[in-house]
C-alpha positions in Angstrom: 27.1 -54.3 30.9 27.3 -50.7 31.7 29.6 -50.6 28.2 26.5 -52.0 26.5 24.3 -49.2 27.4 26.9 -47.0 26.2 27.2 -48.8 22.9 23.5 -48.7 22.9 23.0 -44.8 23.0 25.7 -44.2 20.5 24.4 -47.0 18.0 22.8 -46.0 14.5 19.9 -48.3 15.7 18.6 -45.4 17.6 18.6 -43.2 14.6 15.6 -43.1 12.5 15.8 -41.4 9.1 12.1 -40.7 8.7 12.0 -38.5 12.0 14.8 -36.8 10.6 12.9 -36.3 7.0 9.6 -35.2 9.0 11.6 -32.6 11.1 13.4 -31.4 8.0 10.2 -31.0 6.0 8.4 -29.2 9.1 11.3 -26.9 9.3 11.0 -26.4 5.5 7.2 -25.9 5.5 7.8 -23.3 8.3 10.7 -21.4 6.5 8.4 -21.3 3.3 5.3 -19.9 5.3 7.1 -17.0 7.0 9.0 -16.3 3.5 5.3 -16.2 2.0 4.1 -14.0 4.9 7.5 -11.6 4.9 7.1 -11.2 1.1 3.2 -10.3 1.3 3.9 -8.0 4.0 6.6 -6.2 1.7 4.4 -6.1 -1.0 1.6 -4.6 0.6 4.1 -2.0 2.4 5.6 -1.3 -1.4 2.2 -0.7 -2.8 1.0 1.5 -0.3 4.2 3.5 -0.4 3.6 3.6 -4.1 0.3 4.8 -3.8 1.5 7.4 -1.3 4.1 8.6 -3.8 1.4 9.0 -6.5 -0.9 10.8 -4.3 1.6 13.3 -3.0 3.1 13.7 -6.9 -0.4 14.6 -8.2 -1.1 16.8 -5.2 2.0 18.6 -6.0 1.2 18.8 -9.8 -2.2 20.0 -9.2 -0.9 22.6 -6.6 1.8 24.2 -8.8 -0.7 24.4 -11.8 -3.2 26.4 -9.0 0.0 28.5 -7.9 1.0 29.1 -11.5 -2.6 30.4 -12.5 -2.9 32.4 -9.6 0.8 34.1 -10.6 -0.5 34.6 -14.3 -3.8 36.3 -12.9 -1.6 38.5 -10.7 0.5 39.5 -13.5 -2.3 40.2 -16.1 -4.0 42.2 -13.2 -0.6 44.4 -12.9 -0.3 44.7 -16.5 -3.7 46.0 -17.2 -3.6 48.4 -14.3 -0.2 49.6 -15.4 -1.4 50.1 -19.3 -4.5 51.9 -17.7 -2.6 54.1 -15.8 -0.1 55.0 -18.7 -3.3 56.0 -21.0 -4.3 58.2 -18.0 -1.0 59.9 -17.8 -1.3 60.6 -21.6 -4.2 62.9 -21.0 -2.6 65.0 -17.8 -2.7 68.6 -18.3 -1.0 69.8 -15.1 1.9 69.0 -12.9 -0.7 68.6 -9.9 -2.8 66.4 -11.7 0.2 63.9 -12.8 1.2 63.8 -9.0 -2.3 63.0 -7.9 -2.5 60.1 -10.6 0.8 58.9 -9.5 0.0 59.0 -6.1 -3.3 57.0 -6.5 -1.8 54.7 -8.7 1.0 53.8 -6.1 -1.5 53.6 -3.2 -3.7 51.1 -5.5 -0.9 49.1 -6.4 0.7 48.7 -3.0 -2.9 47.7 -1.9 -3.2 45.3 -4.7 0.0 43.8 -3.9 -0.8 43.0 -0.4 -4.0 41.5 -1.1 -2.4 39.1 -3.9 0.4 38.2 -1.4 -2.2 37.2 1.1 -3.7 35.2 -2.0 -0.7 33.7 -3.2 0.4 32.7 0.9 -3.2 31.0 1.3 -3.2 29.2 -1.9 0.7 28.0 -1.1 -0.4 26.9 2.6 -3.5 25.0 0.9 -0.9 23.4 -1.7 1.5 22.5 1.1 -1.2 20.8 3.2 -2.5 18.7 0.3 1.0 17.8 -0.7 2.1 16.6 2.3 -1.4 15.1 3.5 -0.7 11.6 1.7 2.5 11.4 3.4 1.2 12.3 7.0 -1.7 9.7 6.5 0.5 6.9 5.5 3.2 7.8 8.7 -0.1 7.7 11.0 -1.2 4.5 9.6 2.4 2.9 10.0 2.6 4.1 13.4 -0.6 2.7 14.6 0.1 -0.7 13.2 3.4 -0.6 15.3 1.0 0.3 18.2 -0.9 -3.0 17.6 2.3 -5.1 17.8 
């Protein structure tokens, strides 16, 4: 009798192909659902990364145009001042007048250079903040999603 129980445990009569098919189908459906979910998350992440890169490049382009225009304005101002100074020098009648004009011009140019430098520093800082803003926001969003998990 003991041998009969052993034979029953290993016999194919206890094997049910329908249960195996159901188990395999469940496994396949779960795998497909997990794959769809993972694909959806990856697609969303890729779209967000793409938007971040686009925003960063747009900010960089806008900022570089702004900085370029400021530099052109500074060059134009310096050129106009230099030409005006040259015209004034043409009317000089004495050495003391020449020294006075030169001293005044150099002082004004130094003050202007300091002013232009401050203006460029502020503009550069603003551009840098605007360029890094999309990436910073995306990083903060990603970190907050990790905290939720």
